[in-house]
Structure formats: C-alpha cells, structure tokens
C-alpha positions as CSV (number, residue, x, y, z in Angstrom):
1,M,2.7,5.4,29.6
2,F,2.7,1.8,31.2
3,K,0.3,2.0,34.3
4,K,2.4,-0.6,36.2
5,I,5.8,-2.5,35.6
6,L,7.1,-5.9,37.0
7,I,10.7,-5.9,37.7
8,A,12.3,-8.8,36.8
9,N,15.7,-8.3,39.2
10,R,16.9,-7.6,42.4
11,G,19.3,-5.6,44.2
12,E,20.5,-2.0,43.1
13,I,19.6,-2.3,39.6
14,A,15.8,-3.2,41.0
15,L,15.7,-0.3,43.1
16,R,17.2,2.3,40.2
17,I,14.2,1.1,38.2
18,I,11.6,1.5,41.0
19,R,13.0,4.9,41.5
20,A,12.5,5.8,37.8
21,C,9.1,4.1,37.7
22,K,8.1,6.4,40.7
23,E,9.4,9.7,39.0
24,L,7.3,8.9,35.9
25,G,4.1,8.1,37.8
26,I,4.4,4.3,37.3
27,K,3.4,1.6,39.6
28,T,5.8,-1.3,40.7
29,V,6.0,-5.0,41.2
30,A,8.6,-6.5,42.8
31,V,9.5,-10.0,42.4
32,Y,12.2,-11.9,44.9
33,A,13.2,-15.0,45.8
34,E,13.3,-16.0,49.7
35,P,16.5,-14.8,50.7
36,D,15.3,-11.3,49.8
37,F,12.4,-10.8,51.4
38,D,13.9,-8.0,53.3
39,S,15.7,-6.3,50.3
40,L,14.6,-2.6,49.8
41,H,13.4,-3.2,46.3
42,V,10.7,-5.2,47.6
43,R,10.3,-2.7,50.4
44,F,10.1,0.2,47.9
45,A,7.7,-1.2,45.4
46,D,4.2,-1.0,45.4
47,E,3.6,-4.7,45.2
48,D,5.6,-7.7,45.7
49,I,5.6,-11.3,44.9
50,C,7.8,-14.5,46.0
51,I,8.8,-16.6,42.9
52,G,10.6,-19.1,44.7
53,P,13.7,-20.2,46.7
54,G,17.5,-18.5,46.8
55,E,18.7,-20.8,43.9
56,S,18.6,-18.4,40.6
57,S,17.3,-21.5,38.2
58,Q,14.0,-21.6,40.7
59,S,13.3,-17.9,41.1
60,Y,15.0,-14.8,39.0
61,L,15.6,-17.4,36.0
62,N,12.5,-19.0,36.4
63,I,10.4,-17.5,33.5
64,A,7.1,-19.1,34.1
65,H,7.0,-17.9,37.7
66,I,8.0,-14.5,36.4
67,I,5.2,-14.4,33.6
68,S,3.1,-15.7,36.3
69,A,3.7,-12.9,38.5
70,A,3.4,-10.6,36.1
71,E,-0.5,-11.9,34.8
72,V,-1.4,-11.9,38.6
73,S,-0.7,-8.3,39.1
74,D,-1.5,-6.8,36.1
75,A,1.8,-5.6,34.9
76,E,1.7,-4.2,31.3
77,A,5.6,-4.4,31.2
78,I,8.8,-6.1,32.2
79,H,11.8,-4.5,32.9
80,P,14.5,-7.2,33.2
81,G,17.4,-4.7,34.6
82,Y,20.6,-6.7,34.1
83,G,22.1,-10.0,34.0
84,F,19.2,-13.0,34.8
85,L,17.2,-12.8,31.8
86,A,18.2,-9.5,30.4
87,E,19.7,-10.7,27.4
88,D,17.5,-13.9,26.9
89,P,15.7,-14.0,23.8
90,H,13.5,-16.8,24.5
91,F,12.3,-14.7,27.8
92,A,11.6,-11.9,25.4
93,E,9.5,-13.6,22.9
94,I,7.1,-15.0,25.9
95,C,6.6,-11.8,26.8
96,E,5.6,-10.5,23.6
97,E,3.5,-13.7,23.3
98,C,1.7,-13.3,26.5
99,N,0.9,-9.4,25.5
100,I,3.5,-8.0,28.1
101,K,5.9,-5.7,26.6
102,F,9.6,-6.4,27.5
103,I,11.5,-3.2,28.2
104,G,14.3,-3.6,26.0
105,P,15.1,-4.7,22.3
106,K,13.3,-7.1,20.0
107,P,14.2,-10.9,20.7
108,D,15.9,-11.3,17.0
109,A,18.3,-8.4,18.2
110,I,19.0,-10.2,21.3
111,R,19.6,-13.2,19.5
112,L,21.9,-11.8,16.7
113,M,24.3,-9.5,19.2
114,G,24.5,-12.6,21.9
115,D,26.0,-14.7,19.2
116,K,29.5,-12.9,19.1
117,S,30.3,-14.9,15.7
118,R,27.2,-13.5,13.8
119,A,27.6,-10.2,15.6
120,K,31.0,-9.6,14.4
121,D,29.9,-10.8,10.6
122,T,26.9,-8.3,10.8
123,M,29.3,-5.6,12.0
124,R,31.7,-6.4,8.9
125,E,28.8,-6.2,6.5
126,A,27.7,-2.6,8.1
127,G,31.4,-1.4,7.6
128,V,32.1,-1.1,11.7
129,P,35.5,-2.1,11.9
130,V,36.3,-5.8,13.6
131,V,38.9,-7.3,15.0
132,P,41.2,-9.2,12.4
133,G,39.6,-13.3,13.2
134,S,37.9,-15.9,11.7
135,D,35.0,-15.3,9.9
136,G,32.8,-17.9,11.8
137,V,32.9,-20.7,14.3
138,V,35.9,-22.5,14.4
139,E,35.0,-26.1,14.7
140,T,38.0,-28.4,14.9
141,L,41.6,-27.6,16.3
142,T,43.0,-27.9,13.2
143,E,40.8,-24.8,11.8
144,A,41.9,-23.3,14.8
145,Q,45.5,-23.3,14.0
146,K,45.2,-22.2,10.4
147,E,43.1,-19.1,11.9
148,A,45.5,-18.6,14.3
149,R,49.0,-18.7,11.7
150,H,46.6,-16.4,9.3
151,C,46.1,-13.9,12.2
152,G,49.3,-14.1,13.9
153,Y,49.6,-14.8,17.6
154,P,49.0,-13.7,20.2
155,V,45.2,-14.6,19.4
156,M,41.9,-14.6,21.3
157,I,39.8,-17.7,21.8
158,K,36.1,-16.6,22.5
159,A,33.2,-18.6,23.3
160,A,30.5,-17.5,20.4
161,A,27.5,-17.5,22.9
162,G,29.3,-15.9,25.8
163,G,30.4,-13.0,27.9
164,G,31.9,-12.2,31.2
165,G,35.2,-14.1,30.3
166,R,33.8,-17.5,30.5
167,G,35.6,-19.6,27.2
168,M,37.9,-17.0,26.8
169,R,41.7,-17.5,26.6
170,I,44.6,-15.6,25.3
171,V,47.1,-17.8,23.4
172,N,50.7,-17.1,22.5
173,S,51.9,-20.4,20.6
174,T,50.6,-23.1,18.6
175,A,51.8,-25.3,21.8
176,E,49.3,-23.3,23.9
177,L,46.8,-23.4,21.7
178,L,46.5,-27.0,21.5
179,E,46.0,-27.1,25.5
180,A,43.9,-24.1,25.6
181,F,41.2,-25.0,22.5
182,P,39.5,-27.9,24.3
183,M,39.7,-26.2,27.6
184,A,37.5,-23.3,26.5
185,Q,35.5,-25.6,24.4
186,N,34.5,-27.4,27.7
187,E,34.1,-24.2,29.7
188,A,31.9,-22.7,26.9
189,E,29.7,-26.0,26.5
190,K,29.2,-25.8,30.8
191,A,28.5,-22.3,30.6
192,F,26.3,-21.4,27.8
193,G,25.4,-25.1,26.6
194,R,27.5,-24.5,23.4
195,A,31.0,-25.1,22.9
196,D,30.8,-23.1,19.8
197,L,34.2,-20.8,19.4
198,Y,35.9,-18.1,17.3
199,L,39.0,-16.9,17.2
200,E,40.1,-13.0,17.0
201,K,43.5,-11.3,16.7
202,Y,44.8,-10.3,20.4
203,I,45.1,-6.6,20.8
204,E,47.7,-6.2,23.4
205,S,47.0,-3.5,26.4
206,P,44.2,-1.7,24.7
207,K,41.5,0.8,26.2
208,H,37.7,-1.1,26.4
209,I,35.6,1.7,25.3
210,E,32.1,1.4,25.0
211,F,29.5,3.6,23.7
212,Q,26.0,4.1,25.3
213,I,22.9,4.6,22.7
214,L,19.3,5.1,23.1
215,A,17.1,4.2,19.8
216,D,13.3,4.4,19.6
217,E,11.1,2.6,17.4
218,Y,10.7,5.4,14.6
219,G,14.4,5.3,13.6
220,N,15.8,7.9,15.8
221,I,19.4,6.8,17.4
222,V,21.9,8.8,19.5
223,H,24.7,7.8,21.5
224,L,25.6,9.6,24.9
225,G,29.3,9.4,24.7
226,E,32.1,6.5,25.7
227,R,32.9,5.3,28.8
228,D,36.2,4.1,29.6
229,C,36.3,0.2,31.2
230,S,39.7,-0.7,31.1
231,I,40.1,-1.6,34.9
232,Q,38.7,-4.9,34.9
233,R,40.3,-8.5,36.3
234,R,38.9,-11.3,34.6
235,H,37.2,-9.5,32.1
236,Q,34.6,-8.4,34.7
237,K,34.8,-4.5,35.1
238,L,35.6,-2.7,38.6
239,I,36.2,1.0,37.8
240,E,34.6,2.9,34.8
241,E,34.8,6.5,34.1
242,T,33.9,9.4,31.4
243,P,35.0,10.6,29.2
244,C,37.9,8.8,28.5
245,S,41.3,10.2,29.4
246,I,43.0,9.9,26.0
247,M,39.5,10.3,23.4
248,D,39.6,13.8,21.4
249,E,36.3,15.1,19.8
250,E,37.4,13.8,16.6
251,L,38.0,10.2,17.5
252,R,34.8,10.7,19.9
253,E,32.4,11.4,16.8
254,T,34.1,8.6,14.4
255,M,33.3,6.0,17.4
256,G,29.9,7.4,17.9
257,R,29.0,7.1,14.5
258,A,30.4,3.4,14.1
259,A,28.2,2.7,17.4
260,V,25.1,4.3,15.7
261,K,25.8,2.3,12.4
262,A,25.8,-1.1,14.7
263,A,22.7,-0.2,16.1
264,E,21.3,0.6,12.6
265,A,22.3,-2.6,11.3
266,V,20.2,-4.5,13.7
267,N,17.4,-2.4,13.6
268,Y,17.8,-1.8,17.7
269,T,15.5,-0.3,20.0
270,S,16.0,0.5,23.3
271,A,19.3,1.4,25.6
272,G,22.2,-0.8,24.4
273,T,26.0,-0.3,24.4
274,V,28.3,-0.9,21.5
275,E,31.7,-2.1,23.2
276,F,34.9,-1.7,21.3
277,L,38.5,-1.9,21.5
278,L,41.1,1.2,21.2
279,D,44.7,0.1,20.6
280,R,47.5,2.6,21.1
281,E,47.6,4.0,17.8
282,G,43.9,5.0,17.8
283,N,42.7,2.2,15.7
284,F,39.5,1.1,17.1
285,Y,37.4,-2.4,16.4
286,F,33.9,-3.8,17.5
287,M,33.8,-6.0,20.2
288,E,30.2,-6.8,21.3
289,M,26.9,-5.1,21.6
290,N,25.3,-5.4,24.9
291,T,21.4,-5.5,24.6
292,R,20.4,-4.0,27.9
293,I,20.9,-1.2,30.5
294,Q,24.7,-1.6,31.9
295,V,25.7,-1.7,35.2
296,E,27.7,1.3,34.4
297,H,25.1,3.7,33.1
298,P,25.2,6.2,36.0
299,I,28.0,7.8,35.2
300,T,26.9,8.5,31.8
301,E,23.8,9.8,33.4
302,E,25.8,12.3,35.5
303,V,27.9,13.7,32.3
304,T,24.9,14.3,30.0
305,R,21.9,14.7,32.8
306,I,19.7,12.3,30.7
307,D,17.8,9.4,32.7
308,I,18.8,6.5,30.8
309,V,16.4,4.4,32.3
310,K,13.6,6.7,32.1
311,E,14.4,6.8,28.0
312,Q,14.4,3.2,28.0
313,I,10.8,2.8,29.5
314,K,9.9,6.2,27.3
315,I,11.1,4.2,24.1
316,A,9.4,0.8,25.3
317,A,6.0,2.9,25.6
318,G,6.2,3.6,22.3
319,E,7.5,7.4,22.6
320,Q,9.9,8.9,20.1
321,L,13.2,10.2,21.7
322,S,13.0,13.7,22.9
323,L,16.7,14.3,22.0
324,R,18.5,14.5,18.9
325,Q,22.5,14.2,18.6
326,K,23.1,17.7,19.0
327,D,21.3,17.9,22.2
328,V,23.5,15.6,23.7
329,K,26.6,17.5,25.5
330,L,29.2,15.7,27.9
331,M,29.6,18.2,30.9
332,G,32.5,17.4,33.2
333,H,34.1,13.8,34.6
334,S,32.5,11.1,36.5
335,I,33.8,7.5,37.8
336,E,32.2,4.8,39.2
337,C,33.4,2.0,41.7
338,R,31.7,-1.3,42.0
339,I,31.7,-2.1,45.4
340,N,31.6,-5.9,46.0
341,A,31.1,-8.0,48.7
342,E,34.7,-9.8,48.0
343,D,38.1,-10.0,49.7
344,P,40.9,-8.3,47.7
345,E,43.5,-10.1,49.7
346,Q,42.2,-13.6,49.0
347,D,42.1,-13.7,45.4
348,F,38.9,-11.3,45.4
349,L,36.8,-14.7,47.3
350,P,33.1,-13.6,47.7
351,T,32.4,-12.7,51.3
352,P,28.7,-13.6,52.2
353,G,27.3,-12.3,55.7
354,K,25.7,-9.9,57.7
355,I,26.6,-6.3,56.9
356,T,26.8,-4.9,60.8
357,A,27.4,-1.1,59.7
358,V,26.8,1.2,57.1
359,H,27.7,4.7,56.3
360,I,27.3,6.2,52.8
361,P,29.3,9.5,52.0
362,G,27.7,12.5,51.1
363,G,28.5,16.2,49.9
364,P,28.9,17.5,46.2
365,G,28.7,15.3,43.0
366,I,28.5,12.0,45.3
367,R,26.0,9.2,44.1
368,M,25.7,5.7,45.6
369,D,23.5,3.2,44.0
370,T,22.8,0.2,46.5
371,H,20.3,-1.4,48.0
372,I,22.3,-2.5,51.3
373,Y,21.8,-1.3,55.0
374,A,22.9,-2.3,58.6
375,E,21.9,-5.7,59.3
376,Y,21.5,-6.7,55.8
377,V,22.4,-10.0,55.0
378,V,24.2,-10.6,51.8
379,P,23.3,-14.0,50.0
380,P,25.6,-16.2,48.7
381,Y,23.5,-17.3,45.7
382,Y,23.8,-13.9,43.6
383,D,26.6,-11.6,42.3
384,S,28.6,-10.1,45.0
385,L,28.0,-6.2,43.8
386,L,26.8,-4.4,46.9
387,G,26.5,-1.1,45.0
388,K,28.1,1.5,42.7
389,L,30.0,4.4,44.1
390,I,29.4,7.2,41.7
391,V,31.4,10.8,41.7
392,W,31.2,13.9,39.4
393,G,33.7,16.7,38.9
394,R,34.4,19.3,36.8
395,N,37.4,17.9,35.4
396,R,39.1,14.5,35.7
397,E,41.6,15.6,38.6
398,E,38.4,16.6,40.6
399,A,36.6,13.8,39.9
400,I,39.7,11.7,41.1
401,Q,39.8,13.4,44.4
402,R,36.5,13.5,45.3
403,M,36.4,9.7,44.5
404,N,39.5,9.4,46.6
405,R,37.2,11.2,49.6
406,A,34.2,9.4,49.1
407,L,36.0,6.0,49.2
408,T,37.6,7.0,52.6
409,E,34.2,8.2,53.7
410,L,32.2,4.8,52.7
411,V,32.0,2.4,55.7
412,I,30.8,-1.1,55.4
413,E,31.5,-3.6,58.3
414,G,30.4,-7.2,58.7
415,V,32.1,-8.4,55.3
416,K,35.1,-8.1,53.5
417,T,34.8,-5.4,50.8
418,T,36.8,-4.2,47.5
419,I,37.1,-0.5,49.2
420,P,40.9,-0.9,49.7
421,F,41.3,-2.3,46.3
422,H,39.4,0.7,44.6
423,L,41.6,3.1,47.3
424,Q,44.8,1.8,45.5
425,V,43.9,2.1,42.0
426,I,43.0,5.6,42.4
427,N,45.4,6.5,44.2
428,S,48.2,5.1,41.7
429,D,50.2,7.0,39.5
430,I,49.7,5.2,36.6
431,F,45.8,5.7,36.9
432,R,46.3,9.4,37.3
433,E,47.9,9.8,34.4
434,G,44.9,7.9,32.4
435,I,47.2,6.1,30.0
436,F,46.7,2.5,30.7
437,G,44.9,-0.3,29.2
438,T,42.8,-3.6,30.2
439,D,45.6,-5.0,31.5
440,F,46.3,-2.5,34.1
441,I,45.6,-4.6,37.3
442,E,47.9,-7.2,36.2
443,K,50.6,-5.3,35.1
444,Y,50.5,-2.5,37.7
445,L,49.0,-3.8,40.7
446,N,50.9,-7.5,40.3
447,I,47.4,-9.0,40.7
448,K,47.0,-12.3,38.3
449,A,44.2,-11.4,35.7
450,N,44.0,-15.2,35.5
451,V,42.9,-15.1,32.0
C-alpha cells in the first residue's frame, strides 16, 4: 500500500479522497491554487503545496507544477479526482515516466474512451449495443447530410473528443443541420482543440443510466449497479438516484453484463462508469465511458456499502478486488442533489462570493460531501459545485421524503444556490412517479435546456 498520495484536485472531491486515505493509513499531500489557501482540503491534508495562481491553466491544469509537488513531497501516487487532469492520458503517461502511480486506468484506455467515435467502434466490435450513427468522424457537411438521412431525423451532433455538452447539437431537419454543423465544429475546436464531429440517432426522452464498475489488474471486474442521471440541464447532471425507478432485475443484469463487457474490451482497470441511454421500449445503447471517479459515486456507496475511493486506491496499489459480482447487493434507495452556487432564477448564473452562514442537515440516512463553511469565499475560477447532499432510505418514497426534509434544513447564506430548484424537482409529481427522461427540466419545469 502507498505511504503517501498527492491529490491533484480541490474542493469536496479532494476532501473525500483525504478521508479515504486517512482510513487506509496513508499520508496525503494537498496542492492548491492561491485562492484556495484556506480551503478544507488544505487544512486536513498532512502536507500542502501551492502550485500557482487562481486560473486553472496555471495551477490545477499545470502538469509540471503538480509533478514537481509530488517529487518534492516524495508522494508515491497521484489521485486526480474528477475534472481537471483526471481524464488526460498525457498526464497519466507523465506520471508513469516519473515513476509516480496514477490512480486511474492506463493511458491507452483513457485515450481510447476519450475519443467518443473510437469508443463507439470499440463497443460495437465487442458486441455492446451502440446508438445508430456514423462509423467514425464526419468531416464534411455533405457527409453529415448523408449520415443524417441514413439515421433519420432527429440526429445528435457530438464532438468526438468532447463531453459536458460542448460541441453537441440536436438537429431536426436538413436546414437545421446546415446551420448547426459548422457551429458545433467551431465549439468543439475551441473546447477540445479538435473540430472532429460524429452523428448519431437522437433518442427522444431517454433515461440516462450509468453503471459503476471496479476492475483490478488481474482481470477481475464487477459492476455496482446503476445510477439514473436523467435530471440534467445542458447535459450537466443535477440530481442522481439509485436504483433506477423503472429498472427490473432482468434488465439490470443484462445492462450490467454489457458494462463489464465494455470494460473488458479496453482492458480497463480502476473505478469507471459505463453510460447508456435507455429508451421507452427498454432498449439500451452505449453512450460513453468515464475513466475516473464520478461526482455521483456516493449514492452507489450508500446502497452497496462499498467505499469506491478506497477500492480505487487499493487497485492502484496492486491489490486484487476483494469482492465478486455475487457479493454486490443493492440495499434501499439513495438520491443525490448537487448543490451549486448558481441562481436558478437567472438562468443558473454562477454566484461566486462569501458564504456568510452554513447549516448542514443531519439525522438518519443523510450525508453531505462538501468543502464549504461560514466565511468561505467561493472563487470565480472553478466549477460552481458547493457540495453534494446525499440521502438513503429503505425505499424510493422514504428517500424522497428524506431529501425533501434535508433540503429544507440545509442553509447556505451569502450566495444564491440551487436549493430552491432541487425542492421544486423533488416535490414535482412527475419526479415522484419516476417516469421521466433527460428532457425532464425543459418538459416539466419549463426551463430551457439550451442545447
């Protein structure tokens, strides 16, 4: 087992990793940008090193500074968390070259799954269902028109190297395609340095279902059940729950096997997530694979009682998985609300600033993963996530009631937050029925998705 790990991240995920390390008896090194000097992950790590000013490009994305910090502190491994450098194959390669263990999959797997077009081809060859669409990158508008006619409208334009909704457009006709294709190319080029796009059939009002997997370096792979991530805006997840309200055991087993098969196809190791679209007829299609720990991993931990971050660290240290698929049991129901510093009444505009008061809810079945406290200043440079409110209940109804209670008890003053939005969703009849897709917000809350 490692003696010391450097955490190349900030905020709640850095704090989450520190907690796992402490329980494993591992020393931790926090890196921080200047605005984060008083952040909790800095306070609770065993060592801390400043790696630059507030801009991510000069700090949390500065590979040279992070590697230097690891070498100076004698850290044996680096945990990238999520975001920033977590899915950067070049960073993973540099870690290997410097004899520092990257706590995540191999660079080749990151690179392959990061290219959405190649990932689809790989899954198709492995027998995992994929959304009908182009076989690879669509380079010209003429090719795009041909593929759209073949798939049938509506179609989805996606950036081959993308994620998070950038370079993505829903197109309903040839006229819309002519306008949207060059716009998506331009957006993809700016966001990812590559204008490559591909097309796929747009599945209307699907469930966004992801399967958590763990894979060790000895070929052992298990899945930990599914998460329903359908409540999202601009393709950014806002509320997640497990298990999915419309999933039965037969479908769970079938999709779980497909997720494991997807991991096998790329010789995957570490924690990861295989994401699917589930249509109204029960057909599912591979969408992408996230080669990192997910923001929403806590709800899976709540229903399985498996510490995913600890398992991820143990795998990186060369240990075999201590569980097999038959050992994984889903117990109860868990829901997570992402609490962001955003104003829902102003098109979810970020609201950086000083938090003047905080009250974290308590009681049975409630967990809050957060790095904030009274007088904490939310910087303008990073993601607006303040924390994740997680509840567990014996069933979905109890979990919803518990989340409603927790949200009304959660107090964050000084900045606008998404707490009122979450209360609106949780108390809506459609959410409580559980039969909704990724268009929930636009369709039922009358908030534009701005795709």
